LUMDORO-257895 format. One record per atom (N, C-alpha, C): x, y, z; chain; residue number from 0; atom name. Coordinates in nm, 4 decimals. Atoms other than C-alpha are relative to their C-alpha. Example, Ala and Ser with C-alpha at 12.3 -4.5 7.8 and 13.67 -1.06 7.14 Angstrom:
% LUMDORO-257895
((0.0890,-0.1190,0.0000),"A",0,"N")
((1.2300,-0.4500,0.7800),"A",0,"CA")
((0.0900,0.1200,0.0000),"A",0,"C")
((-0.0820,-0.1190,-0.0060),"A",1,"N")
((1.3670,-0.1060,0.7140),"A",1,"CA")
((-0.0770,0.1090,0.0730),"A",1,"C")
//
This chain:
% LUMDORO-257895
((-0.0080,0.0030,0.1450),"A",0,"N")
((-0.2604,15.5254,3.4900),"A",0,"CA")
((0.1109,-0.0956,-0.0449),"A",0,"C")
((-0.0963,0.0948,0.0550),"A",1,"N")
((-0.0838,15.2622,3.2844),"A",1,"CA")
((0.0789,0.0721,-0.1081),"A",1,"C")
((-0.0816,-0.0708,0.0994),"A",2,"N")
((0.2060,15.3887,3.0809),"A",2,"CA")
((-0.0169,-0.0645,-0.1382),"A",2,"C")
((0.0158,0.0436,0.1389),"A",3,"N")
((0.1992,15.3582,2.7037),"A",3,"CA")
((0.0971,-0.1133,-0.0325),"A",3,"C")
((-0.1005,0.1031,0.0257),"A",4,"N")
((0.5138,15.1439,2.7013),"A",4,"CA")
((-0.0471,-0.1372,0.0430),"A",4,"C")
((0.0486,0.1282,-0.0501),"A",5,"N")
((0.3518,14.8713,2.9087),"A",5,"CA")
((-0.1123,-0.0521,-0.0892),"A",5,"C")
((0.1097,0.0397,0.0885),"A",6,"N")
((0.0419,14.8668,2.6871),"A",6,"CA")
((0.0543,-0.0537,-0.1316),"A",6,"C")
((-0.0607,0.0444,0.1262),"A",7,"N")
((0.2561,14.8357,2.3731),"A",7,"CA")
((0.0699,-0.1344,0.0210),"A",7,"C")
((-0.0694,0.1256,-0.0294),"A",8,"N")
((0.4657,14.5614,2.5337),"A",8,"CA")
((-0.0989,-0.1160,0.0126),"A",8,"C")
((0.1023,0.1042,-0.0145),"A",9,"N")
((0.1564,14.3621,2.6293),"A",9,"CA")
((-0.0617,-0.0337,-0.1353),"A",9,"C")
((0.0568,0.0233,0.1325),"A",10,"N")
((0.0138,14.4057,2.2787),"A",10,"CA")
((0.0950,-0.0826,-0.0872),"A",10,"C")
((-0.0987,0.0738,0.0804),"A",11,"N")
((0.3359,14.2804,2.1164),"A",11,"CA")
((0.0102,-0.1442,0.0484),"A",11,"C")
((-0.0073,0.1355,-0.0549),"A",12,"N")
((0.3554,13.9815,2.3502),"A",12,"CA")
((-0.1246,-0.0797,-0.0389),"A",12,"C")
((0.1246,0.0679,0.0372),"A",13,"N")
((-0.0114,13.8939,2.2839),"A",13,"CA")
((0.0005,-0.0356,-0.1488),"A",13,"C")
((-0.0083,0.0257,0.1440),"A",14,"N")
((0.0489,13.9221,1.9088),"A",14,"CA")
((0.0924,-0.1174,-0.0289),"A",14,"C")
((-0.0940,0.1113,0.0204),"A",15,"N")
((0.3503,13.6896,1.9252),"A",15,"CA")
((-0.0586,-0.1324,0.0468),"A",15,"C")
((0.0608,0.1232,-0.0507),"A",16,"N")
((0.1670,13.4333,2.1378),"A",16,"CA")
((-0.1108,-0.0466,-0.0946),"A",16,"C")
((0.1065,0.0351,0.0937),"A",17,"N")
((-0.1295,13.4424,1.8991),"A",17,"CA")
((0.0544,-0.0543,-0.1312),"A",17,"C")
((-0.0592,0.0458,0.1261),"A",18,"N")
((0.0908,13.4032,1.5924),"A",18,"CA")
((0.0595,-0.1396,0.0158),"A",18,"C")
((-0.0611,0.1310,-0.0235),"A",19,"N")
((0.2820,13.1094,1.7405),"A",19,"CA")
((-0.1089,-0.1057,0.0211),"A",19,"C")
((0.1103,0.0940,-0.0228),"A",20,"N")
((-0.0370,12.9414,1.8645),"A",20,"CA")
((-0.0761,-0.0294,-0.1276),"A",20,"C")
((0.0701,0.0187,0.1272),"A",21,"N")
((-0.2083,12.9948,1.5293),"A",21,"CA")
((0.0779,-0.0864,-0.0969),"A",21,"C")
((-0.0846,0.0806,0.0879),"A",22,"N")
((0.0857,12.8457,1.3428),"A",22,"CA")
((-0.0103,-0.1482,0.0352),"A",22,"C")
((0.0035,0.1402,-0.0407),"A",23,"N")
((0.0870,12.5257,1.5479),"A",23,"CA")
((-0.1395,-0.0602,-0.0160),"A",23,"C")
((0.1365,0.0484,0.0210),"A",24,"N")
((-0.2925,12.4954,1.5356),"A",24,"CA")
((-0.0243,-0.0309,-0.1477),"A",24,"C")
((0.0195,0.0205,0.1437),"A",25,"N")
((-0.2961,12.5349,1.1552),"A",25,"CA")
((0.0814,-0.1188,-0.0503),"A",25,"C")
((-0.0857,0.1113,0.0400),"A",26,"N")
((-0.0074,12.2887,1.1173),"A",26,"CA")
((-0.0638,-0.1326,0.0391),"A",26,"C")
((0.0637,0.1226,-0.0481),"A",27,"N")
((-0.1832,12.0227,1.3257),"A",27,"CA")
((-0.1273,-0.0295,-0.0802),"A",27,"C")
((0.1230,0.0163,0.0764),"A",28,"N")
((-0.5123,12.0805,1.1421),"A",28,"CA")
((0.0307,-0.0543,-0.1407),"A",28,"C")
((-0.0337,0.0446,0.1356),"A",29,"N")
((-0.3481,12.0369,0.7999),"A",29,"CA")
((0.0559,-0.1419,0.0002),"A",29,"C")
((-0.0519,0.1363,-0.0075),"A",30,"N")
((-0.1603,11.7233,0.9069),"A",30,"CA")
((-0.1145,-0.0994,0.0155),"A",30,"C")
((0.1151,0.0885,-0.0190),"A",31,"N")
((-0.4842,11.5653,1.0286),"A",31,"CA")
((-0.0843,-0.0082,-0.1267),"A",31,"C")
((0.0807,-0.0031,0.1222),"A",32,"N")
((-0.6706,11.6735,0.7142),"A",32,"CA")
((0.0639,-0.0838,-0.1103),"A",32,"C")
((-0.0674,0.0747,0.1057),"A",33,"N")
((-0.4081,11.5309,0.4779),"A",33,"CA")
((0.0093,-0.1484,0.0333),"A",33,"C")
((-0.0016,0.1408,-0.0381),"A",34,"N")
((-0.3937,11.2084,0.6770),"A",34,"CA")
((-0.1351,-0.0650,-0.0307),"A",34,"C")
((0.1332,0.0531,0.0257),"A",35,"N")
((-0.7706,11.1628,0.6453),"A",35,"CA")
((-0.0363,0.0048,-0.1482),"A",35,"C")
((0.0312,-0.0198,0.1418),"A",36,"N")
((-0.7896,11.2880,0.2842),"A",36,"CA")
((0.1293,0.0130,-0.0798),"A",36,"C")
((-0.1261,-0.0090,0.0737),"A",37,"N")
((-0.4696,11.1990,0.1000),"A",37,"CA")
((-0.0226,0.0635,-0.1373),"A",37,"C")
((0.0166,-0.0693,0.1274),"A",38,"N")
((-0.4103,11.4050,-0.2124),"A",38,"CA")
((-0.0161,-0.0941,-0.1193),"A",38,"C")
((0.0110,0.0969,0.1101),"A",39,"N")
((-0.3788,11.0946,-0.4354),"A",39,"CA")
((-0.0395,-0.1341,0.0601),"A",39,"C")
((0.0377,0.1335,-0.0464),"A",40,"N")
((-0.5585,10.7654,-0.3858),"A",40,"CA")
((0.0136,-0.1000,-0.1147),"A",40,"C")
((-0.0203,0.1052,0.1002),"A",41,"N")
((-0.5556,10.4361,-0.5744),"A",41,"CA")
((-0.0853,0.0204,-0.1242),"A",41,"C")
((0.0871,-0.0226,0.1158),"A",42,"N")
((-0.8511,10.5255,-0.7965),"A",42,"CA")
((0.0545,0.1106,-0.0898),"A",42,"C")
((-0.0582,-0.1093,0.0784),"A",43,"N")
((-0.6874,10.8510,-0.9034),"A",43,"CA")
((0.1228,-0.0487,-0.0770),"A",43,"C")
((-0.1190,0.0531,0.0652),"A",44,"N")
((-0.3614,10.6711,-0.9785),"A",44,"CA")
((-0.0384,-0.0890,-0.1169),"A",44,"C")
((0.0455,0.0918,0.1053),"A",45,"N")
((-0.5453,10.4062,-1.1791),"A",45,"CA")
((-0.0501,0.0787,-0.1219),"A",45,"C")
((0.0536,-0.0782,0.1121),"A",46,"N")
((-0.7290,10.6666,-1.3885),"A",46,"CA")
((0.1105,0.0792,-0.0708),"A",46,"C")
((-0.1117,-0.0714,0.0640),"A",47,"N")
((-0.4078,10.8648,-1.4463),"A",47,"CA")
((0.0786,-0.0938,-0.0910),"A",47,"C")
((-0.0754,0.0951,0.0816),"A",48,"N")
((-0.2273,10.5553,-1.5710),"A",48,"CA")
((-0.0788,-0.0405,-0.1245),"A",48,"C")
((0.0821,0.0367,0.1161),"A",49,"N")
((-0.5195,10.4600,-1.7968),"A",49,"CA")
((-0.0044,0.1139,-0.1016),"A",49,"C")
((0.0023,-0.1136,0.0922),"A",50,"N")
((-0.5274,10.8110,-1.9417),"A",50,"CA")
((0.1326,0.0140,-0.0745),"A",50,"C")
((-0.1303,-0.0017,0.0683),"A",51,"N")
((-0.1564,10.7733,-2.0254),"A",51,"CA")
((0.0179,-0.1207,-0.0903),"A",51,"C")
((-0.0056,0.1143,0.0902),"A",52,"N")
((-0.2348,10.4525,-2.2134),"A",52,"CA")
((0.0593,-0.1251,0.0616),"A",52,"C")
((-0.0543,0.1189,-0.0671),"A",53,"N")
((-0.1061,10.2059,-1.9529),"A",53,"CA")
((-0.1133,-0.0792,0.0625),"A",53,"C")
((0.0965,0.0863,-0.0679),"A",54,"N")
((-0.2987,9.9092,-1.8197),"A",54,"CA")
((0.0582,-0.0285,0.1382),"A",54,"C")
((-0.0609,0.0151,-0.1326),"A",55,"N")
((-0.2312,9.9332,-1.4456),"A",55,"CA")
((-0.0372,-0.1326,0.0663),"A",55,"C")
((0.0260,0.1211,-0.0767),"A",56,"N")
((-0.1923,9.6092,-1.2546),"A",56,"CA")
((-0.0138,0.0404,0.1475),"A",56,"C")
((0.0205,-0.0297,-0.1421),"A",57,"N")
((-0.2908,9.5940,-0.8891),"A",57,"CA")
((0.1343,0.0089,0.0728),"A",57,"C")
((-0.1323,0.0001,-0.0617),"A",58,"N")
((0.0701,9.5187,-0.7949),"A",58,"CA")
((0.0703,0.1341,-0.0238),"A",58,"C")
((-0.0656,-0.1265,0.0332),"A",59,"N")
((0.1968,9.8294,-0.9744),"A",59,"CA")
((-0.0651,0.1163,0.0747),"A",59,"C")
((0.0710,-0.1048,-0.0737),"A",60,"N")
((-0.0711,10.0494,-0.8139),"A",60,"CA")
((0.0458,0.0016,0.1454),"A",60,"C")
((-0.0411,0.0092,-0.1411),"A",61,"N")
((0.0207,9.9244,-0.4658),"A",61,"CA")
((0.1447,0.0441,0.0194),"A",61,"C")
((-0.1398,-0.0428,-0.0083),"A",62,"N")
((0.3929,9.9766,-0.5337),"A",62,"CA")
((0.0102,0.1519,-0.0055),"A",62,"C")
((-0.0049,-0.1462,0.0135),"A",63,"N")
((0.3343,10.3355,-0.6439),"A",63,"CA")
((-0.0561,0.0686,0.1245),"A",63,"C")
((0.0561,-0.0575,-0.1222),"A",64,"N")
((0.1145,10.4074,-0.3401),"A",64,"CA")
((0.0999,-0.0114,0.1153),"A",64,"C")
((-0.0983,0.0187,-0.1055),"A",65,"N")
((0.3810,10.2641,-0.1094),"A",65,"CA")
((0.1173,0.0964,-0.0178),"A",65,"C")
((-0.1081,-0.0946,0.0265),"A",66,"N")
((0.6505,10.4764,-0.2778),"A",66,"CA")
((-0.0394,0.1408,0.0412),"A",66,"C")
((0.0462,-0.1345,-0.0378),"A",67,"N")
((0.4402,10.7899,-0.2280),"A",67,"CA")
((-0.0081,0.0141,0.1513),"A",67,"C")
((0.0060,-0.0058,-0.1464),"A",68,"N")
((0.3805,10.7055,0.1385),"A",68,"CA")
((0.1404,0.0112,0.0592),"A",68,"C")
((-0.1369,-0.0083,-0.0488),"A",69,"N")
((0.7540,10.6503,0.1896),"A",69,"CA")
((0.0597,0.1377,-0.0243),"A",69,"C")
((-0.0488,-0.1350,0.0311),"A",70,"N")
((0.8310,10.9827,0.0213),"A",70,"CA")
((-0.0572,0.1013,0.0984),"A",70,"C")
((0.0638,-0.0919,-0.0925),"A",71,"N")
((0.5851,11.1588,0.2499),"A",71,"CA")
((0.0610,-0.0053,0.1387),"A",71,"C")
((-0.0593,0.0158,-0.1329),"A",72,"N")
((0.7570,11.0219,0.5607),"A",72,"CA")
((0.1391,0.0624,0.0085),"A",72,"C")
((-0.1375,-0.0543,-0.0005),"A",73,"N")
((1.1017,11.1536,0.4575),"A",73,"CA")
((0.0012,0.1477,0.0224),"A",73,"C")
//
């Protein structure tokens, strides 16, 4: 017969391993997802600027996208 203490210990260890593994799996999945599908793209930026009454130039759009990418890396 296996004592209750050993069963509880194995259950706690399995729970911790599952939680840690799940965390890293979810983190990797979200990083890949956001890399493939960025939250803001050039078309969205262009439409936001037009809705605010600005005429966006291509240079300004590219500068803003570069600033957002740099912010994401920090």
